[in-house]
C-alpha positions as CSV (number, residue, x, y, z in Angstrom):
1,X,-21.4,210.3,123.3
2,X,-21.1,213.8,124.2
3,X,-17.3,213.8,122.7
4,X,-18.4,212.0,119.7
5,X,-21.2,214.6,119.1
6,X,-18.7,217.5,119.8
7,X,-16.3,215.8,117.2
8,X,-19.0,215.0,114.8
9,X,-20.2,218.9,114.8
10,X,-16.7,220.3,114.6
11,X,-16.1,218.0,111.5
12,X,-19.7,218.9,109.9
13,X,-19.4,222.6,110.6
14,X,-15.8,222.8,108.8
15,X,-17.1,221.1,105.8
16,X,-20.5,222.5,105.5
17,X,-19.8,225.1,103.0
18,X,-18.7,222.4,100.6
19,X,-21.8,220.3,100.7
20,X,-24.5,220.7,97.9
21,X,-26.9,218.1,99.2
22,X,-29.1,220.4,101.5
23,X,-32.6,220.9,100.0
24,X,-32.3,224.4,101.1
25,X,-30.2,227.1,99.6
26,X,-26.4,227.3,100.5
27,X,-24.5,230.4,101.3
28,X,-21.1,231.4,101.8
29,X,-19.4,229.8,105.1
30,X,-18.9,233.1,106.7
31,X,-22.9,233.7,106.2
32,X,-24.3,230.4,107.3
33,X,-27.2,230.1,109.3
34,X,-28.6,227.4,111.3
35,X,-31.6,227.0,109.1
36,X,-29.2,226.6,106.2
37,X,-27.5,223.3,107.4
38,X,-28.2,220.1,105.7
39,X,-31.1,218.0,107.0
40,X,-28.9,215.1,107.9
41,X,-26.8,217.4,110.2
42,X,-29.9,218.9,111.5
43,X,-31.3,215.2,112.2
44,X,-28.1,214.0,113.6
45,X,-27.8,217.0,116.0
46,X,-31.5,216.6,117.4
47,X,-30.9,212.8,117.9
48,X,-28.3,213.7,120.6
49,X,-31.0,216.0,122.6
50,X,-33.5,215.5,125.1
51,X,-37.2,216.2,124.1
52,X,-37.5,219.7,125.7
53,X,-34.3,220.6,124.3
54,X,-35.0,219.3,120.8
55,X,-38.2,221.2,121.1
56,X,-36.3,224.3,122.2
57,X,-34.0,224.1,119.1
58,X,-37.0,223.8,116.8
59,X,-38.5,227.0,118.1
60,X,-35.4,228.9,117.6
61,X,-35.1,227.7,114.1
62,X,-38.5,229.5,113.6
63,X,-38.9,232.5,115.7
64,X,-37.7,233.9,119.0
65,X,-39.8,232.4,121.8
66,X,-41.7,235.7,122.9
67,X,-42.7,236.2,119.1
68,X,-44.5,232.5,119.3
69,X,-46.5,233.4,122.3
70,X,-47.5,236.9,121.0
71,X,-49.0,235.4,117.6
72,X,-50.0,231.9,119.1
73,X,-49.5,230.1,116.1
74,X,-46.5,229.9,113.5
75,X,-45.8,227.8,110.5
76,X,-42.7,226.0,111.2
77,X,-39.8,226.4,109.2
78,X,-38.5,223.4,106.9
79,X,-35.5,223.1,109.5
80,X,-38.0,222.9,112.5
81,X,-39.9,220.1,110.9
82,X,-36.5,218.3,110.3
83,X,-35.5,218.6,114.0
84,X,-39.0,217.6,115.3
85,X,-39.2,214.7,113.2
86,X,-42.7,215.4,112.3
87,X,-43.7,211.8,111.1
88,X,-43.2,210.6,114.9
89,X,-45.8,212.7,116.9
90,X,-46.2,210.0,119.5
91,X,-42.8,211.1,120.9
92,X,-44.5,214.1,122.3
93,X,-46.9,212.1,124.6
94,X,-44.6,212.7,127.6
95,X,-42.8,215.8,128.2
96,X,-40.6,215.8,131.1
97,X,-38.3,218.7,132.2
98,X,-36.4,216.3,134.4
99,X,-34.7,215.2,131.2
100,X,-32.8,218.4,130.9
101,X,-30.1,219.8,133.1
102,X,-31.4,221.7,136.0
103,X,-29.4,224.7,135.1
104,X,-31.3,224.8,131.9
105,X,-34.8,224.1,133.2
106,X,-34.3,227.0,136.1
107,X,-33.8,229.5,133.3
108,X,-36.8,228.8,131.0
109,X,-39.4,231.4,131.2
110,X,-43.3,231.2,130.3
111,X,-42.4,232.4,126.9
112,X,-39.9,229.5,126.6
113,X,-42.5,226.9,127.8
114,X,-45.2,228.5,125.8
115,X,-43.1,228.6,122.8
116,X,-42.5,224.6,123.2
117,X,-45.8,223.8,123.8
118,X,-47.1,225.6,120.7
119,X,-44.3,224.3,118.5
120,X,-45.1,220.8,119.3
121,X,-48.9,221.1,119.1
122,X,-49.2,220.2,122.6
123,X,-52.7,220.2,122.9
124,X,-53.2,217.3,120.6
125,X,-50.1,215.4,121.4
126,X,-48.9,215.9,125.0
127,X,-50.6,213.3,127.5
128,X,-48.3,213.6,130.5
129,X,-46.5,217.1,131.3
130,X,-43.9,217.2,134.1
131,X,-42.6,220.5,134.8
132,X,-39.2,219.5,137.1
133,X,-37.0,222.4,137.6
134,X,-38.9,225.2,136.1
135,X,-39.0,227.3,138.9
136,X,-39.1,230.6,136.9
137,X,-42.4,230.0,135.3
138,X,-45.5,231.5,136.7
139,X,-47.7,229.4,134.6
140,X,-49.0,231.6,131.7
141,X,-46.8,229.4,129.4
142,X,-49.3,226.5,129.9
143,X,-51.8,228.4,127.9
144,X,-51.4,226.3,124.8
145,X,-52.7,223.4,126.7
146,X,-56.2,225.3,127.3
147,X,-58.9,223.0,126.7
148,X,-56.8,219.9,126.2
149,X,-58.9,216.6,125.8
150,X,-55.9,214.4,125.8
151,X,-53.9,215.5,128.7
152,X,-53.8,212.9,131.6
153,X,-51.5,213.9,133.8
154,X,-49.8,217.5,134.9
155,X,-46.8,217.6,137.6
156,X,-46.8,221.1,138.8
157,X,-44.6,220.1,141.6
158,X,-41.4,221.7,140.1
159,X,-39.4,218.9,141.4
160,X,-38.0,215.7,139.9
161,X,-39.5,212.2,140.3
162,X,-37.6,211.1,143.5
163,X,-36.9,214.6,144.9
164,X,-38.3,216.2,148.0
165,X,-41.2,218.8,146.9
166,X,-39.9,221.6,149.3
167,X,-36.1,221.5,149.0
168,X,-34.0,224.3,150.8
169,X,-34.0,226.6,147.9
170,X,-33.2,230.4,148.4
171,X,-36.3,231.5,146.7
172,X,-40.1,230.3,146.3
173,X,-40.9,229.1,142.9
174,X,-42.5,231.7,141.0
175,X,-45.7,229.6,139.9
176,X,-49.0,231.5,140.3
177,X,-52.6,230.4,141.1
178,X,-53.8,233.4,139.1
179,X,-52.1,231.8,135.8
180,X,-52.7,228.2,136.4
181,X,-56.3,228.3,137.8
182,X,-58.0,229.2,134.6
183,X,-56.1,226.8,132.3
184,X,-56.8,223.9,134.7
185,X,-60.5,225.1,134.8
186,X,-60.6,224.9,130.9
187,X,-59.2,221.2,131.0
188,X,-61.5,219.8,133.9
189,X,-64.6,221.3,132.3
190,X,-64.1,220.2,129.0
191,X,-66.4,217.5,127.7
192,X,-64.4,214.4,126.9
193,X,-61.3,215.2,129.1
194,X,-58.8,212.9,130.0
195,X,-57.1,214.3,133.2
196,X,-56.2,211.5,135.6
197,X,-53.7,212.9,137.7
198,X,-52.6,216.5,139.1
199,X,-49.6,217.0,141.1
200,X,-49.7,220.4,142.8
201,X,-46.6,222.3,144.1
202,X,-45.8,222.0,147.7
203,X,-46.5,225.6,148.5
204,X,-50.2,224.9,147.5
205,X,-50.2,221.7,149.6
206,X,-52.1,222.6,152.9
207,X,-55.4,224.2,153.3
208,X,-54.1,227.3,154.7
209,X,-51.7,227.8,151.6
210,X,-54.4,227.9,149.0
211,X,-56.8,230.4,147.8
212,X,-60.6,230.1,147.9
213,X,-60.4,229.8,143.9
214,X,-58.0,227.0,144.2
215,X,-60.1,225.3,146.7
216,X,-63.1,225.7,144.4
217,X,-61.1,224.1,141.6
218,X,-59.9,221.2,143.6
219,X,-63.6,220.5,144.9
220,X,-64.7,220.6,141.1
221,X,-61.8,218.2,140.2
222,X,-62.8,215.8,143.0
223,X,-66.3,215.5,141.6
224,X,-65.1,214.9,138.2
225,X,-63.1,212.1,139.4
226,X,-66.0,210.8,141.5
227,X,-68.2,210.8,138.4
228,X,-66.1,208.4,136.4
229,X,-66.2,204.5,136.8
230,X,-63.6,203.3,138.9
231,X,-61.4,200.8,137.1
232,X,-59.6,199.3,139.8
233,X,-56.4,197.4,138.8
234,X,-56.6,195.2,142.0
235,X,-57.4,192.2,140.3
236,X,-58.8,190.1,142.7
237,X,-62.4,191.5,142.7
238,X,-65.1,192.6,140.3
239,X,-66.0,196.1,139.4
240,X,-69.2,195.7,141.7
241,X,-67.2,194.3,144.5
242,X,-64.6,197.2,144.3
243,X,-64.4,199.6,147.4
244,X,-63.6,202.8,145.0
245,X,-62.9,205.7,147.4
246,X,-65.2,204.2,150.0
247,X,-66.9,207.7,150.3
248,X,-63.5,209.4,150.6
249,X,-62.6,212.3,148.7
250,X,-60.2,211.9,145.8
251,X,-58.4,215.0,146.9
252,X,-57.1,215.3,150.6
253,X,-57.0,218.3,152.7
254,X,-53.4,218.6,151.5
255,X,-54.3,218.8,147.7
256,X,-52.7,215.4,147.0
257,X,-54.6,212.8,144.8
258,X,-55.3,209.6,146.2
259,X,-56.3,206.3,144.6
260,X,-54.2,206.8,141.7
261,X,-50.7,205.5,141.0
262,X,-48.4,208.5,139.7
263,X,-46.5,206.3,137.5
264,X,-49.1,204.2,135.7
265,X,-52.3,206.4,136.6
266,X,-54.2,203.1,137.2
267,X,-57.0,203.5,140.1
268,X,-56.6,201.2,143.2
269,X,-58.8,201.1,146.1
270,X,-58.4,200.5,149.8
271,X,-59.8,197.0,149.9
272,X,-57.2,195.0,151.9
273,X,-58.1,191.8,149.8
274,X,-56.7,193.3,146.4
275,X,-53.3,192.2,145.3
276,X,-52.0,195.6,144.3
277,X,-51.7,198.3,146.8
278,X,-51.3,201.9,146.6
279,X,-48.7,203.4,149.0
280,X,-47.8,206.7,149.5
281,X,-44.0,208.2,149.9
282,X,-43.4,210.1,152.7
283,X,-40.3,211.6,151.1
284,X,-41.3,212.7,147.4
285,X,-45.2,212.8,148.4
286,X,-46.3,210.5,145.5
287,X,-48.4,207.5,145.5
288,X,-47.5,204.4,143.7
289,X,-48.9,201.1,143.3
290,X,-46.8,197.9,144.0
291,X,-46.5,197.3,140.3
292,X,-44.4,200.2,139.7
293,X,-42.5,200.9,142.8
294,X,-42.4,199.1,146.3
295,X,-42.5,201.1,149.6
296,X,-40.2,200.2,152.6
297,X,-39.3,201.2,155.8
298,X,-35.9,203.3,156.0
299,X,-33.4,201.2,157.8
300,X,-32.2,204.5,159.9
301,X,-35.3,206.2,160.4
302,X,-39.1,205.9,160.7
303,X,-40.0,207.0,157.3
304,X,-41.8,204.8,154.8
305,X,-40.6,205.7,151.2
306,X,-40.8,204.5,147.8
307,X,-37.9,202.4,146.6
308,X,-36.8,205.3,144.1
309,X,-36.1,207.4,147.2
310,X,-34.0,204.9,149.1
311,X,-30.3,204.8,148.5
312,X,-28.2,201.6,148.4
313,X,-28.9,199.3,151.2
314,X,-32.4,200.4,151.9
315,X,-31.5,203.7,153.6
316,X,-33.2,206.9,152.9
317,X,-30.8,209.3,150.6
318,X,-30.8,211.8,153.4
319,X,-30.1,209.3,156.1
320,X,-27.0,207.6,153.9
321,X,-25.3,211.1,153.9
């Protein structure tokens, strides 16, 4: 598909000066700008892009990333609206940066992230945000999500779905508590909030690795989760019979959330009688219900991990090397 796209783009570029079907003004070929391309060409180009790349493309067609963050709000150019396919707002419910190459994600700054979130109107559209590979961000780029009522999940671990949270990288991720905490407070404390699952970066997992401010935030988030009705999907008991958390905290001492499946975001109690169990993966440090992913013991070592972390033959990826 990549070679077909390149061939399509090359052919279209050679013929663009000859077209008169664009709704915008045409210019000589040697003075052509991206915003002058026909809608059909922009649509076809965007169709080959993952959602984060599509949003970045739309950002560039309106203004540079730093300018977006300075003004907070920009009227989208016609070209940006075409690229975003504004009629399909549901496409932005999940924004996962694992969908783009790591080499691109690792170059994104807070200005880039902020511009993307502003461009797609994230505070009113994004329900799940996963920042896999965005190791350069401090967190200020999440400002457009401040006070979101629809955000259900935010994964700040900066790694992919089946990746080790603390990979042997040369530099520690830049993400900062000072930047993140005020934004998370604005979401947690908002009446009508929807946040169901929070995944912290590994460098904040462990009571000695977090500031007093972060511990206060997690205690408040634990209280908020505890104030909601525990809608267990175990299926073999009524709500009145459900164990709920059985007195345990939603957030453990390592800053990891329990009783919630990372994938489907459903609640599951520890009652041994339920037909759906929640299991913690020793490798990717996420909890999954049995309906989403099975957990099995590695055939080579003693770790119990989700099926996504297993290589062919039921052996952990690292053990299979």
